[in-house]
GUNUDO-753407 format. One record per atom (N, C-alpha, C): x, y, z. Coordinates in steps of 0.02 Angstrom, whole numbers, padded with zeros to 5 digits, always signed. Example, Ala and Ser with C-alpha at 12.3 -4.5 7.8 and 13.67 -1.06 7.14 Angstrom:
2
+00660-00284+00390;+00615-00225+00390;+00660-00165+00390;+00642-00112+00354;+00684-00053+00357;+00645+00002+00394;
***
This chain:
284
-00923-01036-01420;-00930-00982-01377;-00862-00920-01402;-00803-00962-01418;-00747-00913-01442;-00755-00885-01511;-00772-00921-01527;-00783-00907-01602;-00815-00834-01604;-00874-00824-01569;-00904-00754-01568;-00860-00716-01538;-00818-00735-01491;-00775-00679-01460;-00726-00655-01505;-00698-00697-01556;-00641-00688-01600;-00668-00653-01669;-00739-00666-01672;-00783-00638-01733;-00791-00560-01697;-00808-00541-01635;-00826-00496-01609;-00771-00432-01611;-00697-00481-01590;-00643-00434-01609;-00632-00415-01656;-00636-00463-01714;-00614-00428-01772;-00662-00393-01808;-00719-00381-01789;-00785-00330-01801;-00759-00257-01769;-00728-00265-01719;-00736-00190-01675;-00647-00173-01661;-00611-00203-01697;-00544-00194-01679;-00511-00132-01699;-00537-00094-01752;-00504-00039-01753;-00552+00045-01697;-00600+00015-01691;-00642+00069-01648;-00612+00046-01575;-00595-00013-01555;-00562-00010-01484;-00502+00004-01471;-00457-00006-01534;-00384+00035-01527;-00395+00095-01538;-00445+00126-01568;-00451+00204-01568;-00442+00252-01510;-00448+00202-01438;-00450+00238-01392;-00383+00264-01372;-00337+00233-01396;-00269+00240-01380;-00229+00272-01429;-00273+00312-01489;-00255+00335-01552;-00279+00399-01560;-00297+00426-01521;-00340+00491-01537;-00279+00544-01520;-00286+00606-01545;-00257+00671-01511;-00234+00681-01438;-00266+00633-01401;-00220+00648-01342;-00164+00605-01318;-00187+00529-01362;-00094+00498-01358;-00047+00531-01389;-00056+00571-01445;-00003+00614-01470;+00037+00664-01436;-00022+00690-01403;-00002+00747-01365;+00052+00703-01302;+00019+00666-01257;+00060+00622-01217;+00114+00594-01227;+00130+00570-01311;+00175+00541-01313;+00239+00592-01325;+00219+00649-01365;+00255+00720-01358;+00273+00748-01289;+00246+00738-01249;+00262+00763-01173;+00308+00710-01144;+00297+00639-01158;+00347+00588-01117;+00407+00600-01178;+00408+00625-01230;+00471+00624-01261;+00514+00684-01234;+00477+00738-01200;+00516+00797-01191;+00548+00776-01105;+00519+00727-01075;+00534+00699-01038;+00576+00659-01020;+00606+00633-01081;+00650+00570-01094;+00723+00599-01102;+00775+00572-01051;+00847+00599-01059;+00877+00539-01100;+00913+00536-01147;+00943+00478-01176;+01015+00471-01142;+01021+00408-01121;+01085+00398-01108;+01091+00335-01100;+01155+00300-01119;+01171+00232-01120;+01225+00208-01062;+01186+00170-01033;+01234+00164-00971;+01299+00143-00964;+01347+00156-00927;+01423+00126-00927;+01439+00090-00876;+01416+00011-00897;+01428-00033-00838;+01473-00025-00785;+01461-00013-00716;+01503-00012-00672;+01501-00068-00631;+01557-00098-00614;+01570-00145-00545;+01523-00132-00489;+01483-00155-00476;+01458-00141-00402;+01414-00213-00384;+01405-00218-00320;+01359-00263-00279;+01297-00260-00283;+01256-00291-00323;+01189-00258-00322;+01160-00336-00299;+01098-00321-00263;+01068-00354-00231;+00993-00371-00246;+00950-00424-00252;+00889-00445-00272;+00853-00453-00203;+00795-00431-00196;+00750-00456-00154;+00693-00480-00192;+00666-00535-00142;+00599-00551-00189;+00577-00595-00137;+00483-00619-00134;+00473-00674-00086;+00395-00698-00135;+00376-00751-00109;+00351-00782-00120;+00296-00833-00094;+00226-00847-00111;+00200-00893-00045;+00140-00930-00100;+00133-00981-00050;+00081-01032-00096;+00052-01064-00050;-00016-01105-00053;-00048-01133+00005;-00086-01185-00027;-00107-01237+00007;-00145-01287-00036;-00209-01290+00026;-00259-01276+00007;-00318-01282+00069;-00349-01346+00052;-00363-01376+00120;-00415-01447+00128;-00461-01436+00174;-00505-01483+00207;-00576-01464+00241;-00550-01447+00286;-00553-01361+00302;-00545-01364+00384;-00486-01321+00393;-00427-01308+00357;-00355-01295+00360;-00320-01296+00294;-00254-01272+00325;-00213-01252+00247;-00151-01264+00272;-00127-01289+00222;-00037-01294+00214;-00010-01246+00185;+00019-01210+00206;+00066-01138+00178;+00142-01129+00188;+00154-01117+00144;+00220-01088+00128;+00242-01026+00125;+00272-00974+00157;+00293-00909+00147;+00376-00888+00142;+00405-00885+00109;+00482-00862+00107;+00492-00796+00063;+00555-00786+00096;+00587-00708+00065;+00668-00722+00073;+00695-00692+00008;+00777-00706-00006;+00801-00642-00036;+00855-00632-00018;+00905-00573-00037;+00960-00615-00068;+00980-00603-00126;+01032-00633-00166;+01080-00587-00223;+01124-00600-00226;+01176-00552-00270;+01176-00587-00352;+01200-00533-00365;+01205-00559-00452;+01258-00610-00476;+01284-00638-00436;+01320-00704-00448;+01289-00758-00394;+01231-00753-00383;+01199-00808-00365;+01213-00826-00272;+01242-00775-00250;+01262-00790-00189;+01214-00767-00121;+01186-00806-00084;+01125-00787-00050;+01161-00764+00020;+01118-00686+00025;+01132-00660+00078;+01109-00658+00138;+01038-00675+00122;+00995-00682+00171;+00928-00716+00147;+00892-00755+00189;+00825-00783+00179;+00784-00798+00229;+00734-00793+00233;+00664-00808+00286;+00632-00864+00254;+00609-00918+00293;+00542-00933+00280;+00496-00964+00344;+00418-00977+00320;+00389-01001+00354;+00333-01053+00334;+00327-01128+00363;+00280-01176+00327;+00245-01183+00399;+00182-01199+00375;+00135-01222+00431;+00087-01262+00409;+00031-01274+00462;-00026-01306+00457;-00072-01257+00480;-00132-01237+00471;-00181-01194+00496;-00230-01159+00458;-00275-01113+00471;-00315-01071+00436;-00279-01016+00423;-00291-00976+00379;-00260-00931+00341;-00289-00904+00276;-00263-00844+00266;-00297-00825+00189;-00233-00764+00153;-00275-00766+00087;-00219-00742+00055;-00185-00678+00082;-00245-00648+00111;-00206-00567+00130;-00163-00586+00181;-00171-00638+00245;-00114-00623+00298;-00049-00664+00257;-00051-00712+00208;+00017-00729+00172;+00060-00673+00134;+00016-00628+00101;+00049-00573+00082;+00083-00517+00127;+00056-00529+00186;+00082-00479+00248;+00140-00507+00272;+00131-00582+00271;+00177-00623+00306;+00257-00611+00251;+00251-00630+00176;+00298-00593+00124;+00329-00538+00140;+00282-00493+00140;+00317-00417+00141;+00355-00405+00200;+00328-00441+00256;+00374-00418+00310;+00446-00465+00315;+00453-00521+00277;+00499-00548+00277;+00556-00501+00223;+00515-00490+00172;+00563-00445+00119;+00596-00399+00168;+00553-00346+00196;+00594-00299+00233;+00656-00332+00292;+00650-00400+00307;+00687-00407+00345;+00761-00433+00317;+00735-00471+00254;+00818-00482+00222;+00828-00429+00175;+00788-00360+00170;+00832-00294+00130;+00875-00271+00199;+00844-00274+00253;+00864-00245+00301;+00957-00274+00326;+00941-00351+00314;+00992-00385+00333;+01057-00378+00281;+01032-00370+00221;+01090-00371+00156;+01101-00291+00140;+01078-00229+00173;+01093-00182+00130;+01166-00152+00160;+01194-00172+00199;+01260-00138+00211;+01306-00192+00176;+01283-00245+00149;+01330-00277+00111;+01336-00255+00037;+01294-00216+00009;+01274-00212-00062;+01282-00134-00089;+01290-00111-00140;+01292-00048-00170;+01231-00029-00187;+01192-00078-00206;+01094-00069-00205;+01078-00130-00220;+01006-00124-00164;+00971-00174-00173;+00910-00152-00184;+00891-00187-00233;+00850-00189-00269;+00782-00222-00250;+00721-00191-00238;+00657-00237-00185;+00618-00248-00250;+00580-00323-00268;+00549-00336-00312;+00473-00301-00298;+00458-00254-00354;+00385-00229-00350;+00381-00146-00336;+00329-00126-00330;+00317-00044-00317;+00309-00032-00242;+00327+00001-00222;+00351+00024-00145;+00261+00070-00146;+00251+00116-00191;+00201+00134-00185;+00123+00104-00186;+00141+00049-00228;+00083-00002-00224;+00082-00041-00157;+00128-00056-00118;+00131-00072-00054;+00094-00014-00009;+00092+00049-00014;+00050+00084+00018;-00024+00075-00003;-00035+00055-00060;-00099+00063-00057;-00151-00005-00047;-00093-00051-00058;-00136-00126-00042;-00135-00161+00036;-00070-00133+00080;-00058-00172+00134;-00066-00121+00200;-00090-00163+00252;-00100-00136+00309;-00036-00094+00334;-00058-00050+00401;-00017+00019+00398;+00046-00020+00465;+00044-00071+00499;+00093-00114+00528;+00143-00136+00480;+00144-00160+00424;+00182-00189+00362;+00212-00140+00336;+00184-00081+00313;+00200-00016+00284;+00249+00016+00331;+00243+00027+00398;+00278+00063+00440;+00356+00011+00447;+00350-00038+00444;+00396-00106+00452;+00465-00090+00394;+00417-00081+00334;+00454-00081+00289;+00482+00009+00265;+00444+00062+00314;+00463+00121+00317;+00546+00129+00372;+00531+00089+00409;+00592+00117+00456;+00646+00071+00442;+00623+00013+00396;+00702-00020+00365;+00732+00035+00325;+00672+00067+00263;+00714+00105+00227;+00732+00178+00263;+00723+00184+00306;+00756+00247+00343;+00824+00230+00368;+00827+00163+00391;+00897+00153+00416;+00969+00153+00349;+00928+00151+00284;+00978+00128+00232;+00967+00184+00182;+01009+00200+00138;+01009+00235+00082;+01015+00207+00014;+01022+00135+00011;+01028+00105-00052;+00984+00068-00072;+00908+00054-00035;+00874+00032-00061;+00832+00054-00093;+00805+00024-00151;+00768+00049-00209;+00717-00007-00229;+00650+00014-00262;+00610-00039-00268;+00603-00036-00359;+00593-00088-00389;+00597-00098-00461;+00540-00152-00483;+00496-00104-00544;+00454-00142-00574;+00436-00150-00650;+00424-00213-00653;+00417-00230-00749;+00372-00190-00771;+00326-00204-00729;+00241-00162-00752;+00221-00119-00697;+00183-00085-00732;+00149-00004-00675;+00091-00012-00712;+00047+00009-00667;-00029+00034-00686;-00044+00101-00671;+00017+00151-00634;+00023+00206-00617;+00006+00253-00670;-00050+00301-00655;-00050+00353-00715;-00037+00419-00689;-00005+00431-00630;+00034+00487-00609;+00052+00546-00661;+00086+00524-00697;+00113+00563-00740;+00086+00588-00795;+00032+00570-00820;-00003+00593-00883;-00075+00595-00863;-00108+00593-00813;-00152+00620-00793;-00194+00666-00817;-00169+00722-00809;-00166+00791-00838;-00196+00784-00898;-00162+00745-00946;-00157+00762-01005;-00234+00685-01041;-00262+00689-00984;-00326+00628-01008;-00283+00559-01026;-00245+00536-00986;-00220+00483-01012;-00257+00426-01002;-00260+00375-01037;-00298+00320-01038;-00250+00265-00995;-00204+00251-01028;-00151+00204-01004;-00121+00210-00957;-00079+00160-00931;-00010+00179-00888;+00024+00217-00911;+00057+00269-00865;+00128+00287-00891;+00173+00265-00919;+00177+00203-00900;+00244+00153-00936;+00219+00143-01006;+00168+00135-01005;+00127+00131-01099;+00163+00189-01136;+00155+00251-01118;+00181+00294-01159;+00259+00301-01177;+00290+00289-01106;+00365+00298-01114;+00379+00215-01169;+00352+00170-01165;+00373+00115-01192;+00351+00146-01282;+00325+00196-01298;+00286+00201-01362;+00331+00244-01390;+00399+00279-01353;+00418+00340-01396;+00484+00331-01424;+00501+00262-01420;+00555+00239-01457;+00595+00186-01408;+00661+00156-01437;+00695+00109-01400;+00759+00130-01384;+00775+00200-01365;+00835+00220-01367;+00840+00204-01265;+00900+00195-01251;+00912+00188-01170;+00914+00263-01143;+00889+00261-01083;+00895+00299-01049;+00829+00319-00990;+00813+00362-00962;+00756+00387-00908;+00731+00452-00910;+00675+00436-00881;+00634+00501-00884;+00642+00540-00815;+00647+00597-00825;+00639+00672-00781;+00604+00630-00704;+00652+00645-00672;+00638+00616-00585;+00557+00648-00570;+00516+00609-00548;+00456+00628-00529;+00438+00637-00452;+00417+00669-00410;+00413+00667-00355;+00333+00628-00349;+00320+00593-00322;+00241+00557-00301;+00240+00580-00227;+00194+00619-00226;+00165+00646-00166;+00100+00640-00118;+00079+00590-00167;+00009+00555-00132;+00012+00526-00091;+00066+00497-00057;+00087+00459+00023;+00158+00489+00040;+00149+00573+00040;+00202+00582+00091;+00198+00590+00155;+00139+00556+00199;+00134+00558+00252;+00176+00480+00277;+00189+00436+00235;+00243+00393+00253;+00301+00409+00222;+00316+00409+00166;+00379+00439+00148;+00384+00471+00070;+00428+00520+00052;+00445+00537-00004;+00458+00491-00048;+00437+00489-00123;+00464+00442-00171;+00482+00473-00224;+00530+00458-00256;+00554+00480-00334;+00538+00427-00373;+00490+00445-00419;+00490+00382-00469;+00526+00420-00533;+00566+00347-00574;+00585+00367-00645;+00581+00306-00692;+00556+00310-00754;+00563+00248-00787;+00616+00267-00822;+00642+00199-00841;+00716+00179-00870;+00725+00120-00934;+00776+00145-00969;+00789+00092-01015;+00859+00061-01003;+00892+00006-00979;+00983-00002-00976;+00988-00017-01035;+00956-00048-01076;+00989-00064-01151;+00934-00055-01203;+00976-00036-01257;+00926-00019-01325;+00881-00092-01340;+00817-00082-01355;+00755-00112-01374;+00736-00164-01322;+00746-00139-01256;+00720-00176-01211;+00661-00146-01166;+00638-00169-01134;+00577-00159-01099;+00588-00108-01051;+00541-00058-01032;+00558+00000-00986;+00548-00032-00916;+00576-00019-00861;+00577-00027-00783;+00541+00042-00762;+00499+00032-00698;+00496+00090-00647;+00549+00071-00605;+00584+00153-00575;+00611+00131-00520;+00580+00186-00483;+00578+00158-00406;+00563+00207-00361;+00615+00215-00294;+00640+00272-00290;+00679+00283-00235;+00642+00323-00180;+00654+00281-00118;+00603+00311-00054;+00670+00358-00021;+00629+00395+00017;+00669+00443+00069;+00706+00482+00026;+00681+00515-00042;+00730+00571-00068;+00681+00617-00107;+00685+00679-00100;+00656+00751-00113;+00666+00741-00190;+00637+00794-00241;+00646+00800-00298;+00707+00843-00307;+00718+00899-00246;+00773+00931-00258;+00846+00899-00242;+00830+00829-00213;+00883+00787-00199;+00908+00750-00235;+00891+00737-00284;+00906+00708-00348;+00937+00724-00412;+00992+00714-00426;+01040+00756-00472;+01032+00701-00524;+01046+00734-00598;+01061+00686-00653;+01100+00624-00644;+01180+00655-00616;+01216+00619-00621;+01202+00551-00562;+01183+00559-00506;+01165+00504-00484;+01124+00451-00495;+01073+00488-00541;+01032+00425-00561;+01057+00393-00622;+01113+00431-00664;+01158+00391-00705;+01191+00339-00668;+01226+00353-00607;+01264+00306-00581;+01236+00252-00561;+01160+00272-00548;+01123+00201-00516;+01116+00156-00574;+01078+00181-00646;+01071+00155-00691;+01151+00097-00718;+01210+00139-00701;+01273+00105-00724;+01269+00051-00685;+01272+00056-00639;+01264-00009-00573;+01221-00069-00587;+01159-00039-00595;+01106-00071-00626;+01121-00128-00691;+01158-00091-00744;+01158-00120-00803;+01213-00175-00801;+01278-00169-00756;+01317-00206-00740;+01309-00286-00754;+01272-00302-00710;+01220-00358-00714;+01159-00364-00738;+01132-00359-00800;+01084-00352-00812;+01058-00393-00876;+00997-00447-00873;+01002-00476-00947;+00926-00455-00970;+00930-00436-01035;+00860-00416-01083;+00854-00352-01052;+00886-00309-01021;+00870-00253-00977;+00841-00257-00926;+00855-00308-00877;+00827-00314-00810;+00868-00341-00764;+00894-00287-00701;+00937-00335-00670;+00938-00412-00644;+00992-00441-00669;+00999-00495-00655;+00976-00536-00583;+01006-00485-00528;+00991-00507-00464;+00914-00525-00447;+00868-00468-00472;+00802-00494-00465;+00767-00555-00488;+00798-00557-00550;+00783-00624-00598;+00804-00684-00535;+00855-00682-00520;+00884-00760-00462;+00841-00748-00403;+00833-00673-00378;+00793-00672-00326;+00724-00707-00339;+00689-00705-00404;+00627-00727-00408;+00634-00821-00429;+00692-00825-00447;+00694-00902-00461;+00700-00944-00408;+00745-00914-00360;+00750-00932-00294;+00705-00948-00236;+00665-00892-00240;+00599-00900-00192;+00549-00920-00225;+00525-00928-00266;+00467-00947-00310;+00438-01035-00268;+00372-01042-00253;+00358-01098-00230;+00296-01097-00272;+00295-01149-00305;+00258-01164-00368;+00217-01223-00334;+00169-01264-00362;+00115-01316-00361;+00142-01382-00334;+00210-01384-00369;+00256-01447-00350;+00279-01458-00286;+00298-01379-00286;+00332-01377-00215;+00285-01401-00137;+00221-01375-00165;+00149-01392-00108;+00138-01456-00102;+00154-01496-00157;+00120-01562-00173;+00190-01610-00130;+00244-01594-00139;+00292-01629-00117;+00275-01598-00038;+00274-01557-00005;+00270-01528+00082;+00204-01574+00084;+00139-01586+00060;+00086-01609+00074;+00100-01689+00088;+00153-01725+00033;+00186-01789+00058;+00206-01787+00121;+00275-01755+00115;+00293-01764+00189;+00265-01749+00257;+00201-01708+00252;+00144-01693+00303;+00102-01749+00311;+00104-01791+00244;+00068-01861+00237;-00014-01851+00215;-00013-01776+00191;-00089-01762+00185;-00104-01763+00102;-00073-01808+00071;-00099-01821+00003;-00164-01862-00011;-00161-01889+00052;-00239-01926+00033;-00305-01874+00065;-00292-01841+00096;-00338-01787+00118;-00382-01756+00057;-00437-01752+00069;-00482-01709+00031;-00489-01623+00032;-00458-01606-00020;-00458-01530-00030;-00508-01501-00037;-00531-01451-00046;-00577-01418-00053;-00613-01402-00105;-00565-01398-00165;-00610-01400-00224;-00599-01469-00275;-00593-01522-00220;-00585-01581-00264;-00646-01601-00299;-00712-01587-00288;-00776-01596-00306;-00773-01574-00387;-00734-01509-00396;-00736-01490-00444;-00668-01519-00508;-00640-01552-00480;-00596-01575-00507;-00563-01508-00536;-00534-01473-00493;-00475-01417-00509;-00436-01415-00456;
***
C-alpha cells in the first residue's frame, strides 16, 4: 500500500506543490514583507513565567483513571504555582481539556504579580473557538486583572491576515517564507471575538534563522500598542530563549507533561494493572 502512496506522491509532486507557488503566493509574500519590521531584540533581564497544562487518562471497562495538571514556572526553573487533579471515574476528552484550561487560568492568576511577563502556551483565540463559555469567562476575568499575560504559539492555522489575498496556507506560513531576519509583524487587532475581549496578534522571530512564533496580547486595542512596547516585550522574551522560543515555556511543558509511563505508574499505585482496558482486544 505505501509503495503506491510514494509513487503517487512522486508523480503528482509538482502539481500539488503548485497550489502554494502561484501568483497569489507571490503577492502574499510581498504583502507579508511590507508588514515585517526588522528588529534584533536586545536581551533585557526580566522575570519570564511560562504556563502550560497537560492531561492523560487510561480507560478501563466502564471507568477511567485520569490526571490533569497545570504549572507556572520561571526561566530559572522556579515553580511559582502548580495545580493537579487525579481521580477514577467516567470522563471524556472535552471534560479533561476544560479542567486543564481552568487550572491554567488559576496558575497564571497566582503568578502574574511575581513576573514581568506571563506567557501562556497556545492561542487565546483558539480557546474562544474550542471551549465552552464558562471556561472562556474564567480566562477573561483573570486577564482583566493583569496586564502582563500574553499567549504564545509555535504553530498557528489562523488565516486572518491574508484571507483577502486568497491565501491557502496559514498566515504564519507566509511570514516564515520571507526571510530569516529577526523582527515582528505590524500588530493586527483580531475583532472576530470582540464580544469576549480585544486581542492584538503579532508574529515574531526572536533570533536569526529560528522559527516564527505567534504572540497574542489581550485587552489591547490597535491604537494602544506602540512599536516600542512590542520591542520591549521581545527584549524580555529573548533574554531567556532557546532556538527562538521562550525557555520558560519549554520548562513548563517538560514539568507538566503527563505521558503513558506516568499513567502506568499511577495504575500500579491504584492496583489496576490487571484490569482489562477498553482496547485490549485490539492489542493497542
